[in-house]
C-alpha positions as CSV (number, residue, x, y, z in Angstrom):
1,M,-68.0,-138.2,31.0
2,A,-67.4,-141.8,29.3
3,D,-70.5,-141.0,26.7
4,A,-68.3,-137.9,26.1
5,D,-65.4,-139.6,25.3
6,Y,-67.0,-141.9,23.6
7,Q,-68.7,-139.3,21.0
8,I,-65.0,-137.6,21.0
9,Q,-63.7,-141.1,19.5
10,E,-66.6,-141.4,17.1
11,E,-66.2,-138.1,15.6
12,L,-62.4,-138.2,15.5
13,A,-63.0,-142.2,13.6
14,A,-65.4,-140.8,10.7
15,W,-63.2,-138.1,10.5
16,S,-59.7,-140.3,10.5
17,S,-62.1,-142.7,7.9
18,E,-62.6,-139.1,6.2
19,V,-58.9,-137.8,5.7
20,K,-57.9,-141.3,4.5
21,N,-60.4,-141.7,1.7
22,F,-59.5,-138.2,1.1
23,L,-55.9,-138.7,0.6
24,T,-56.1,-141.8,-1.2
25,V,-59.0,-141.7,-3.5
26,N,-60.0,-138.3,-4.0
27,V,-56.4,-136.5,-4.3
28,L,-54.9,-139.4,-6.1
29,H,-57.1,-139.4,-8.5
30,T,-56.9,-135.5,-9.1
31,I,-52.8,-135.2,-9.0
32,T,-53.1,-138.6,-11.4
33,H,-55.4,-136.6,-14.0
34,A,-53.4,-133.2,-13.0
35,K,-50.4,-135.0,-14.3
36,E,-51.9,-136.5,-17.4
37,E,-52.9,-133.0,-18.4
38,L,-49.9,-131.0,-17.7
39,E,-47.7,-133.1,-19.6
40,R,-50.2,-133.5,-22.8
41,L,-50.4,-129.8,-22.6
42,D,-46.7,-129.6,-22.6
43,F,-46.3,-131.0,-25.5
44,L,-48.8,-129.0,-27.6
45,W,-46.2,-126.0,-27.9
46,G,-43.9,-128.2,-29.5
47,K,-46.9,-128.5,-32.9
48,I,-47.6,-124.9,-33.0
49,R,-47.0,-124.0,-36.9
50,I,-48.5,-121.2,-38.1
51,E,-47.9,-119.5,-41.4
52,K,-50.5,-115.9,-41.2
53,C,-50.5,-113.2,-43.0
54,I,-52.2,-110.1,-40.8
55,T,-53.1,-106.3,-42.1
56,N,-53.9,-103.2,-40.5
57,A,-53.4,-99.8,-41.3
58,N,-49.8,-99.2,-39.9
59,F,-49.1,-102.9,-40.6
60,K,-48.6,-105.9,-42.9
61,T,-46.8,-108.9,-41.7
62,E,-46.5,-112.5,-42.6
63,I,-45.1,-114.6,-40.3
64,R,-44.0,-117.7,-39.8
65,M,-43.6,-119.7,-36.0
66,E,-42.7,-122.9,-35.2
67,G,-42.8,-123.7,-31.2
68,H,-41.0,-121.2,-29.4
69,L,-39.6,-119.9,-32.4
70,I,-40.6,-117.0,-34.9
71,V,-38.5,-118.1,-38.1
72,A,-40.3,-115.7,-40.8
73,A,-41.6,-112.3,-40.4
74,D,-42.0,-110.1,-43.8
75,V,-42.9,-106.4,-42.0
76,E,-44.8,-103.6,-44.4
77,L,-44.6,-100.8,-41.4
78,K,-45.8,-96.9,-42.2
79,F,-45.3,-94.4,-39.2
80,T,-46.9,-90.6,-39.8
81,K,-45.4,-89.1,-37.3
82,L,-41.9,-87.3,-38.0
83,G,-42.4,-86.6,-41.4
84,R,-42.1,-91.2,-41.3
85,N,-44.8,-91.0,-44.7
86,T,-42.9,-93.5,-47.1
87,T,-43.1,-97.3,-45.9
88,L,-40.6,-99.5,-44.1
89,N,-40.5,-103.5,-45.9
90,T,-38.1,-105.4,-43.8
91,K,-37.6,-109.2,-43.0
92,L,-36.8,-111.0,-40.1
93,Q,-32.9,-112.0,-39.8
94,Q,-32.9,-114.4,-37.7
95,Y,-35.2,-116.5,-35.6
96,C,-37.0,-115.3,-33.4
97,V,-37.0,-116.9,-29.5
98,L,-40.1,-116.8,-27.8
99,H,-38.9,-116.9,-24.2
100,Q,-42.4,-116.9,-22.9
101,I,-43.0,-120.6,-24.1
102,L,-39.6,-121.9,-22.9
103,E,-40.6,-120.4,-19.1
104,F,-43.9,-121.3,-19.4
105,H,-42.1,-125.5,-20.4
106,R,-39.5,-124.6,-17.5
107,I,-42.5,-124.2,-14.7
108,I,-44.7,-126.9,-16.4
109,E,-42.0,-129.0,-15.9
110,S,-40.8,-128.5,-12.5
111,Q,-43.9,-128.9,-11.2
112,L,-44.4,-132.2,-13.0
113,S,-41.5,-133.2,-10.7
114,Q,-43.6,-131.9,-8.3
115,I,-46.4,-133.5,-9.0
116,R,-44.9,-137.2,-9.1
117,E,-43.4,-137.6,-6.1
118,L,-46.4,-135.9,-4.4
119,E,-48.4,-138.7,-6.0
120,A,-45.5,-141.2,-5.1
121,W,-46.2,-140.2,-1.6
122,L,-49.4,-140.5,-1.7
123,F,-49.6,-144.1,-2.6
124,S,-46.5,-145.1,-0.2
125,F,-48.3,-144.6,3.2
126,G,-50.3,-146.8,4.8
127,V,-53.1,-144.5,6.2
128,A,-55.3,-147.3,6.5
129,D,-53.3,-148.3,9.0
130,T,-53.1,-145.4,10.9
131,P,-54.7,-145.6,14.2
132,A,-57.0,-142.6,15.6
133,E,-58.1,-143.9,19.3
134,E,-58.2,-140.7,21.7
135,V,-55.8,-140.3,24.7
136,A,-57.5,-140.0,28.2
137,D,-56.9,-136.2,28.2
138,D,-58.6,-136.0,25.3
139,T,-55.7,-134.5,23.3
140,L,-54.9,-136.0,19.8
141,S,-53.9,-139.3,19.8
142,H,-50.8,-140.0,17.9
143,G,-52.3,-141.4,14.6
144,T,-54.5,-138.4,14.2
145,K,-52.3,-136.0,14.9
146,E,-49.8,-137.6,12.1
147,L,-53.1,-138.1,9.7
148,A,-53.5,-134.1,10.5
149,Q,-50.1,-133.1,9.9
150,R,-50.2,-135.1,6.1
151,V,-53.4,-133.6,5.3
152,D,-51.3,-130.3,6.3
153,R,-48.2,-130.8,4.2
154,L,-50.6,-131.3,1.7
155,Y,-52.3,-128.3,1.9
156,E,-49.2,-126.6,1.4
157,I,-47.8,-128.7,-1.3
158,I,-51.2,-128.0,-3.5
159,R,-50.9,-124.0,-2.5
160,E,-47.2,-123.6,-3.8
161,M,-48.4,-126.2,-6.9
162,C,-51.1,-123.6,-7.5
163,R,-49.1,-120.5,-7.5
164,H,-46.2,-121.9,-9.8
165,L,-48.7,-123.0,-12.4
166,R,-50.4,-119.4,-12.3
167,N,-47.7,-118.1,-12.6
168,A,-47.0,-120.4,-15.7
169,G,-50.2,-118.7,-17.0
170,D,-49.0,-115.2,-16.3
171,V,-45.7,-116.1,-18.8
172,L,-48.2,-116.3,-21.5
173,R,-50.8,-113.9,-20.6
174,L,-48.8,-110.6,-19.5
175,P,-46.6,-108.9,-21.1
176,T,-42.8,-110.3,-20.8
177,R,-40.3,-107.4,-19.4
178,R,-38.1,-108.3,-22.3
179,R,-40.3,-106.1,-24.0
180,F,-39.3,-102.9,-25.5
181,P,-39.7,-100.4,-23.7
182,Y,-39.4,-102.6,-20.6
183,N,-35.6,-103.1,-21.3
184,N,-32.6,-101.2,-22.3
185,H,-32.1,-102.9,-25.6
186,S,-33.6,-104.5,-28.5
187,D,-32.1,-107.8,-29.8
188,L,-34.2,-108.8,-33.2
189,R,-32.3,-108.4,-36.3
190,F,-34.2,-107.4,-39.3
191,Q,-32.5,-107.3,-42.9
192,P,-32.4,-104.4,-44.1
193,A,-31.5,-102.7,-41.3
194,L,-34.0,-101.3,-39.4
195,P,-33.6,-96.9,-39.4
196,S,-31.9,-96.1,-35.9
197,D,-35.7,-94.4,-34.4
198,V,-37.9,-98.0,-35.6
199,V,-37.5,-100.7,-33.4
200,I,-39.9,-104.2,-33.6
201,E,-40.5,-106.3,-30.9
202,M,-42.2,-109.7,-30.9
203,S,-43.4,-111.4,-27.6
204,L,-46.6,-113.4,-26.2
205,H,-49.7,-111.0,-24.6
206,R,-53.1,-112.9,-23.4
207,G,-52.1,-116.1,-25.3
208,E,-51.5,-114.3,-28.7
209,L,-48.4,-113.7,-30.5
210,L,-48.2,-109.6,-30.2
211,I,-46.2,-108.1,-32.7
212,E,-45.1,-104.2,-32.4
213,A,-43.3,-101.1,-33.8
214,F,-42.2,-98.4,-32.2
215,Q,-40.5,-94.8,-33.3
216,I,-38.9,-93.0,-31.3
217,S,-37.0,-89.9,-30.8
218,E,-34.1,-88.4,-28.5
219,T,-35.5,-86.5,-25.7
220,K,-34.0,-84.6,-22.8
221,K,-37.5,-85.6,-20.5
222,P,-36.7,-87.9,-17.5
223,Q,-37.3,-91.4,-17.9
224,Q,-40.7,-93.2,-16.2
225,N,-41.5,-96.3,-14.9
226,F,-44.0,-98.4,-17.3
227,L,-46.7,-100.5,-16.1
228,D,-46.5,-104.3,-17.0
229,G,-49.4,-104.0,-18.8
230,C,-48.9,-101.0,-20.7
231,I,-49.0,-101.6,-24.2
232,S,-52.1,-99.8,-25.9
233,K,-51.4,-97.0,-28.2
234,S,-52.1,-93.8,-26.2
235,E,-50.3,-95.5,-22.7
236,V,-47.2,-96.1,-24.3
237,L,-47.2,-92.7,-27.0
238,G,-45.1,-90.1,-25.3
239,S,-43.6,-93.0,-22.8
240,V,-40.0,-92.3,-21.6
241,C,-37.2,-95.1,-21.6
242,L,-33.4,-95.9,-22.3
243,L,-32.7,-97.5,-25.6
244,R,-28.7,-97.7,-26.6
245,G,-27.7,-95.3,-23.2
246,Q,-29.7,-92.6,-24.3
247,N,-33.5,-91.2,-23.0
248,M,-36.0,-91.3,-25.9
249,E,-39.7,-90.5,-26.1
250,I,-41.6,-93.2,-28.6
251,V,-43.6,-90.8,-30.8
252,D,-45.6,-93.3,-32.8
253,Y,-47.0,-96.5,-32.0
254,A,-48.0,-99.1,-34.2
255,S,-48.9,-103.0,-33.1
256,T,-50.9,-106.3,-34.4
257,T,-51.9,-110.0,-33.1
258,V,-51.5,-113.8,-34.1
259,M,-53.9,-115.4,-32.8
260,I,-52.2,-119.5,-31.5
261,P,-54.7,-122.4,-30.7
262,Q,-52.4,-124.3,-28.9
263,L,-51.8,-121.6,-26.4
264,E,-55.4,-120.7,-26.4
265,E,-55.5,-125.0,-25.5
266,M,-53.0,-124.6,-23.0
267,L,-53.8,-122.0,-21.2
268,G,-57.4,-123.3,-20.9
269,C,-56.2,-126.9,-19.6
270,L,-54.3,-124.8,-17.3
271,D,-57.5,-123.0,-15.7
272,E,-59.0,-125.9,-15.3
273,E,-56.3,-128.2,-13.2
274,I,-55.9,-125.0,-11.2
275,K,-58.8,-125.1,-10.4
276,W,-59.5,-128.5,-9.6
277,L,-56.0,-128.6,-7.3
278,S,-57.7,-125.6,-5.7
279,H,-60.4,-127.7,-5.2
280,A,-58.7,-130.2,-3.2
281,Q,-56.4,-127.4,-1.5
282,A,-60.0,-126.0,-0.2
283,N,-61.3,-129.7,1.0
284,A,-57.9,-130.0,2.8
285,Q,-58.1,-126.8,5.0
286,A,-61.6,-127.7,5.6
287,L,-61.0,-131.7,7.2
288,L,-57.8,-129.7,9.5
289,D,-60.2,-126.6,10.8
290,C,-62.2,-129.9,12.5
291,V,-59.1,-130.8,14.6
292,R,-58.1,-127.2,15.4
């Protein structure tokens, strides 16, 4: 019995030593690196400076983007349905705010605050002084329980952190619900004004700037729910949405994209940090499994 108790104490002592090293070295290094990388990538979007001319069969667009703003856009558009065979030329009258970048910034800022708190917490506690002896009835000692509680807390914090960071990536990758036809209004202004049956929207998708033009027609067909990923022409055509208080059918659609290198770098950096944080989370789970 004494040998068994001694073996248990030895195993718990080894576990405690591994936990201390995990908290004060491995996780601390991961968290510090994540903080530095997130601080760096949160500055990248402010450095976006793009001026490009994009041309395809239906669209010609000269675009200028600075940070989270589309500051200029000259659009030449041609729809072929419903008798609209003339080319439409218009210019963006006021800046287009890409709210997805601002939402990304908000999430990263909140997680940086969380990371700084976690970093301070890892620095603060004296795990080296935490005892790991076992009491006579083979239940975990107070010191071992305290270590387990800390690892459990760390696991929950990192899990939430990864969830929020994945959401930040989705903000730049997935279509925003502010875009037409998800929303029931369009707030971009052009000069000359767009015809009443044409809507132009700008948003981010897959880390690129997506410029879309919709030709619409009044209909008595019922509205339908749109999938968040509905952006291809075949999926959009024939869809019915609400605009200006009326049901509108999308009868023609054109789109073009502009690559944004800074966003591509931001998403790559974010994915890498999520990978390392997830690895730390998995290690925390493995340590907890040893004492459960």
